[in-house]
N, C-alpha and C positions, 0 to 999 in steps of 0.2 A: 721256276716251277709254274708260274702261271697261275690263272684264276680258276683254273679247271677243279681243284681240289675243295677250294671255297664254295663254289657251286654246288658241288656234288652233297656235301655236307649241310646244306640249309634248304629248308620249305621256305620260300619266301612270301607265301600267302599267310605263314603263321610268326614269322619272326619279323621284327621291326629293323632289321639291320639292312644295310643298304643293298641293293641289287648292283653289282657290278657294271659300272658305266663305263667311258670311254676311255682308254689308255690316255694319260698325261704327257705333257714333254716331261725331260730328266729335270724334275724339281729337287727341292734339298729342306724338306720339312720333315719333322717328325712328330709323333704323339706317342705319350705314354698314358694306358688306359687303367684304373684299379678296377678289376675283375672280380667280384665277389661270386664265382660260380662254386662249383662241389668243394673247391679249395681257394682261399684267398691268393690272387697272384696279381702281376701286373705284366700287361701285354706291352711291349715294346716295338715300335713300328718304324722304318724308315723309308721315306720315299725314294726307290732307286729303281731304275729301268720301267718306270711308270706304273709300278705297284707298291704297296707297302708289305717290304720284307719285314717278316714278324716273328718275336721271340716270347715265351711266355717266362717271366722271370719269378719264380716262387717268393723270393725273398725280398722283390725290389730292387729297380735300378742304385747301386751304389752312389752314395754322397761323398763319401771322402776316398782320398787317393789310397790305392795299393788295395781295396775291399774287392773280392773277387766274387761273383754272383754267377750260378748254372741259370744259363738262358737255353731253352727248348727251343728247335725252331719250328714253327710250324707253318700253316700255309698261308701262302701271300694273301693279302687282303686287298678290296679295291681303293682307290684313293678316297673315295668316300667315306671310309672309315676314320679319315682325321677328324672328323667334326661327330661320329657318333657316340651317343649316351642313351644309355634307355635300359630297359629290362627286356632281356630275351625269356621268353615262358619257357616255364616246366615243360620238360618232355623236348626240348628241341636242343642240339648242340650248342654249348656254351652258354646255357640256362642260368641266368643269375641277371645282377647289376651291375653295368659297367659305367664308369665315369670318367671323365677324361681328368688326369691326375698333373699332366704339363704337356706342354706342347711349344714348338718353336722351329728354328732351322738349325740345320746342320752344313759341317764342312768336310766332305769325303776326303781324306788324306792318302788314303792306301785302300786299295779293293782287289783283293786276289781270293781265289776259292777258299783258302781257310783262313783269312784274317780281314778285318774291316778296321780302319781306324779312322776316327773321325772325330770333330770338336761340337758338341752342343751347346747351342745359344738358345733357352729356353726361359721361362718364368722362375722352374725351381732347380732345373738341371743345367750346369754350363761347367765347360772345361773339355779336356782330353778324354775320350774313352777308346776302347778296343774290344772287339769281339774275336776271339779266337776258337775255331773250330777243334774240337777234341775227340768226337766218336758220333757217327751217325748223324743224329739230331740234336747233339748237345754241343752247346759251346761256354766260354768262358766270357762274361762281360765285366770289364774291370776299367775305373776310373784311373786316369794316369796322373803321376804327380806334375805339378807346373815345370815347365822347362825354368832353369837357373840361368841366370844372366851372369856374364863375366864382369870384371871389374868395370869395363867400357861400357855397359848396359847393352850387350850384344848374346843373345841366345847362342 
């Protein structure tokens, strides 16, 4: 997707949001931001291909295995958004308060156009997750059940 849409939607003289910086190397960081905009939602972002691939999750990232949540893909965000917290002024795109709810690293296990499988290693979120593309910008985000071990302790 790139950062063109991110730039197009913002007037950087009016918003404290970061201006897109340099593309980074392939990292493995994530952030979840609690965003009190016109409606409360959580922004889930994974560092992939030098940008933050981003989804708005209206009901929050699931904490329990098997819980499915709608995740609407939004424009890619610059890596500087990993540390962004603040208030986006009224009249600007995404107006409202943004707080960092969780952050950490992740291990990407599978990446196809229709599915991402990964393990999160954060302060609040940990374990195996999957994002499954369903239609247009809509995805399902769910936490997977832990793998069970056999009698010999193997997965």
